[in-house]
C-alpha positions, 0 to 999 in steps of 0.5 A: 497487552495487544492480544488481537490484531491484523497485519498488513502489508500492501505491494504498491505501484510506486512510493507516493500515496497520492499518485500511486496505486495499490497493487496487493494487498496481504493481512493476517488476523492475529489473536493470542498470538496466534495467526487465526485467518488470512487475506490476499487480493492481487489488485489491477491498478489499471496502469502498466506496472513499471519494470522496477515493480515487476522485478522487486515483486515478480507480479507482472501485467499479466497477472493483475490483468486477472485481479480484482478492482481496487474498490472490491480490494480495499472493501473486503480488507476493511471488513476483515480488519473491521474493529481491530487494530493494524500493525506492519512495518512502517505501518503508516506507509501502506495505511497512507494508500488506505487512506488516501482511498477512503477520502477518495471515496468519502469513506471515513476510515479512522484507525490504530496501529503497531508500527514493528519498525519504530519497535525494532529501533527500540529493542534491536539495537544489535540488528545492524538494518532495521529493514523486514528483510534484514530482520527476518534473516536476524531473527530467522523468520521464514518466509517464502517469498519478499514483497510479496504482500501476505508473505510480509504481512505474515513476517510483520505479526511473527516479527510483533510476536517475539518483540512481545515475547522479549520486551512485552512484560518489561515494557508493555506501554510500547505495544499500546497500538497508537491512533494512525495519522496521515492526511490526504487530501481527496482527489477528484475525478478527470472532467470529460473536457479533461479526458477530452482534451488528453485523449486528442492529444495522445492521439495526435502525438502517438503517444502511449498513455500507460494508464487506463484514461478512465481511471485518472483523477483531475490532477493526474490529467492535469500532470499529463496534459502539461508534459505533453505541452512541456515536451510539443507546446501549448499549440501542438494540435494546430 
């Protein structure tokens, strides 16, 4: 039986681990069915937040301007969760962002985890939907607010504990953590030449870049540069 674990939830700037960024990390350490410790970090993603993310989470550009850098936030979380399996609602989604970070930084990150979404699909057929929002209403799990990392991590932990209590004795194998598999390709930082060319383009065309230039990867700069070329042409500086 799963006696100790860390329930995790991330808020991100989008849905793609390769191109979007971590915005907030929330987690709780659970032992013997009780939350023993919590972790929360707001992260400065070095970009202007999409309006749909602001509306969904309530996190604003002003708030993240006071947040810590991604390196510090992820490293502190890895220390907080060291040696323990992860749990979460669609945990592989959140884990993919951590894995992408680890691969980019050359850090070995291998974790086991358990997915409350898969468990809900297995054990709660009467629940019309299997989203965390719906299941919290369905099972009367209280949250102060939705789509914030720490509150959602707490909710995932409460959901897991409910499922363990109801079904753990009859089907203990369902509550054994499994190896989390996500293949991430290392993203190289942008070269000086790439950044110089992009800087020239955005200045010449008076384009507002919604991400800090120094934070961009090689592929991100290439993609943005290609987008500018597609609009203005490759000889747009001449």
